C-alpha positions in Angstrom: 0.0 0.0 0.0 2.8 2.5 0.9 4.6 1.8 -2.3 1.4 2.4 -4.2 0.6 5.7 -2.5 4.1 7.0 -3.1 3.9 6.0 -6.8 0.6 7.8 -7.0 2.1 11.0 -5.5 5.0 10.7 -7.9 2.5 10.5 -10.7 0.7 13.7 -9.5 3.9 15.6 -9.5 5.2 14.3 -12.8 1.8 15.0 -14.4 1.9 18.6 -13.1 5.5 19.1 -14.3 4.7 17.8 -17.8 1.5 19.8 -18.0 3.1 23.0 -16.9 6.2 22.5 -19.0 8.6 22.3 -16.0 11.8 20.3 -16.2 12.7 18.3 -13.1 14.6 15.2 -12.3 12.8 12.0 -11.3 15.0 11.8 -8.1 13.7 15.2 -7.0 10.1 14.2 -7.6 10.6 11.0 -5.7 12.2 12.8 -2.8 9.2 15.2 -2.6 6.6 12.4 -2.8 8.4 10.4 -0.1 8.5 13.5 2.2 4.7 14.1 1.8 4.0 10.4 2.3 6.1 10.2 5.5 4.4 13.3 7.0 0.9 12.4 6.2 1.2 8.8 7.3 2.0 9.7 10.9 -0.1 7.6 13.3 -1.7 10.8 14.5 -3.3 11.4 11.1 -6.7 9.8 11.0 -8.6 12.3 8.8 -6.0 14.6 7.3 -4.1 11.8 5.6 -3.3 10.8 2.1 -6.8 9.4 1.7 -8.0 12.9 2.2 -5.6 14.2 -0.5 -6.7 11.6 -3.0 -10.3 12.4 -2.2 -9.7 15.6 -4.3 -8.0 13.8 -7.1 -10.2 10.7 -7.5 -13.7 12.0 -6.7 -15.7 12.7 -9.9 -17.7 15.3 -7.9 -14.6 17.4 -7.3 -14.3 20.7 -9.1 -12.1 20.7 -12.2 -8.8 19.3 -10.9 -6.1 21.2 -12.9 -2.4 20.9 -12.0 -2.5 23.7 -9.5 -5.5 22.2 -7.7 -3.7 18.8 -7.6 -0.6 20.4 -6.0 -2.7 22.3 -3.5 -4.4 19.0 -2.5 -1.0 17.5 -1.9 0.2 20.3 0.3 -2.8 21.9 2.0 -2.8 19.7 5.1 0.9 19.0 5.2 1.4 20.7 8.6 -1.1 19.9 11.4 0.8 21.3 14.4 -1.6 20.4 17.2 -2.2 16.9 15.9 1.4 16.0 15.2 2.7 17.6 18.5 4.8 20.1 16.6 6.4 20.5 13.3 7.1 17.2 11.4 10.8 16.4 11.6 11.0 16.4 7.8 9.8 20.0 7.8 11.5 21.5 10.8 14.7 22.5 9.1 12.6 24.3 6.4 10.0 26.0 8.6 11.8 26.4 11.9 13.7 29.5 11.0 10.4 31.3 10.3 9.0 30.7 13.8 9.6 32.0 17.3 8.3 30.3 20.5 7.3 31.9 23.7 6.2 29.0 25.9 3.1 27.6 24.2 2.7 30.6 22.0 3.9 30.3 18.4 4.8 33.4 16.5 6.2 34.2 13.1 9.8 35.4 13.5 9.8 39.2 13.9 13.0 39.8 11.8 15.0 38.3 9.0 14.1 36.8 5.7 14.7 40.0 3.8 14.3 39.3 0.1 12.5 36.0 0.7 9.8 36.3 -2.0 8.0 33.1 -1.2 7.7 34.0 2.4 6.6 37.6 1.6 4.0 36.3 -0.9 2.6 33.9 1.7 2.3 36.7 4.3 0.5 38.9 1.8 -1.9 36.2 0.6 -2.8 35.2 4.2 -2.9 38.8 5.4 -0.3 37.9 8.1 2.6 40.0 9.5 6.0 39.0 10.9 5.9 38.7 14.7 2.2 37.9 14.9 0.9 34.9 16.9 -0.2 31.9 14.9 -3.2 30.2 16.3 -4.4 26.6 15.4 -7.9 27.7 14.3 -6.9 30.9 12.6 -4.5 29.7 9.9 -1.5 28.2 11.7 -1.5 24.9 9.9 -2.6 26.4 6.6 0.0 29.1 6.6 2.8 26.7 7.4 1.6 24.2 4.8 1.5 27.0 2.2 5.0 28.2 3.2 6.3 24.6 3.0 4.8 24.4 -0.5 6.3 27.7 -1.6 9.8 27.0 -0.3 9.8 23.4 -1.7 8.4 24.3 -5.1 10.0 27.7 -5.8 13.0 26.2 -7.6 10.6 24.7 -10.1 7.4 26.8 -10.4 6.8 30.4 -11.5 6.0 32.8 -8.7 2.4 33.3 -9.9 1.7 29.5 -9.9 3.0 29.3 -6.3 0.8 32.2 -5.3 -2.3 30.5 -6.9 -1.6 27.3 -5.0 -1.1 29.3 -1.8 -4.4 31.0 -2.4 -6.1 27.6 -2.4 -4.5 26.6 0.8 -5.5 30.0 2.4 -9.1 29.5 1.4 -9.1 26.1 3.1 -9.0 27.8 6.6 -12.4 26.6 7.8 -15.3 28.2 9.6 -14.5 31.9 9.1 -16.9 34.8 9.2 -16.8 37.8 7.0 -14.1 40.4 7.8 -14.7 43.5 9.8 -15.2 45.3 6.5 -18.0 42.9 5.6 -15.9 41.3 2.9 -16.5 37.6 2.4 -13.6 35.2 2.6 -13.2 35.0 -1.2 -13.6 38.8 -1.6 -10.9 39.4 1.1 -8.6 36.9 -0.7 -9.1 38.6 -4.0 -8.3 42.0 -2.5 -5.1 40.7 -1.0 -4.0 39.1 -4.3 -4.8 42.4 -6.2 -2.7 44.3 -3.7 0.1 41.9 -4.2 0.0 42.5 -7.9 0.0 46.3 -7.4 2.5 46.6 -4.6 4.4 43.4 -4.5 5.3 42.8 -8.1 3.2 39.7 -8.6 2.6 39.3 -12.3 -1.1 38.4 -12.6 -3.7 40.4 -14.5 -7.3 40.9 -13.3 -8.6 37.8 -15.1 -5.9 35.6 -13.6 -6.6 36.9 -10.1 -10.4 36.2 -10.5 -9.6 32.7 -11.9 -7.3 32.0 -8.9 -9.9 33.1 -6.4 -12.6 31.0 -8.1 -10.3 28.0 -8.0 -9.5 28.6 -4.3 -13.1 28.9 -3.3 -14.1 25.7 -5.1 -11.1 24.0 -3.5 -12.2 25.2 0.0 -15.8 24.1 -0.5 -14.8 20.7 -1.6 -12.4 20.4 1.4 -15.3 20.5 3.8 -17.8 18.6 1.7 -18.0 15.8 4.3 -19.9 18.1 6.6 -22.7 18.2 4.1 -22.8 14.5 3.2 -26.4 13.4 2.7 -25.6 9.8 3.8 -25.4 9.7 7.6 -23.4 6.5 7.6 -20.7 8.1 5.4 -20.7 11.2 7.5 -20.2 9.3 10.7 -17.6 6.8 9.4 -15.5 9.5 7.8 -15.9 12.8 9.6 -15.7 11.2 13.1 -12.1 10.3 12.3 -11.5 13.9 13.5 -12.2 12.8 17.0 -9.2 10.5 17.6 -7.0 12.8 15.4 -7.6 15.7 17.7 -7.6 13.7 20.9 -4.4 11.8 21.7 -5.8 9.6 24.5 -8.5 8.3 22.0 -5.7 7.3 19.6 -4.1 5.2 22.3 -7.2 3.2 23.1 
């Protein structure tokens, strides 16, 4: 089973590379697939696992799965800090320098990373700032997953493509109300992307921004589809995996 899942991940990345005209070596793709497999196969993962990833890619009811959506599916739950009891060891060297710890409080580092375009773009897309606290239910996992994606893929993908994938991951932060300015989640994301094109040098035109937001909203809606499952049996058998995942004593029973 493990070998099959790794091969499927390799296929996702190879298809994306071919479809986007990107040259990469098989060894690099295999290393990336193995890393994602290792992290998402932790015993703590009951719901946010590779099964959840392939739910995007295999389900005929999923929105049009283009290459960017496929990459977003692979990365969007890569970090699950409170479930995995911290950063996965595979990602700590990559993400650790961006974080500062004050007891149980997790913050983005308040200095450094000047000229780090991938980091700056993730901050802009999420509306975050250096030094701010990262909270589990306000984007901690999604931001770090997007940042891991950006830093991992920036040698291979254009900046705009990474921004579009990050937008999908940002949109997957669940259960948010409209902003204080009465903007919906999609509208606020669109405004941040537009600002990044005006002030941050991101090369996307108006139509590309709108398409990116539409993809991100469709991605986010499908991510929580199980909460609207019409079949009670399916809802209980799948969604209730969240209980042991978020409760370590239950996993040990």
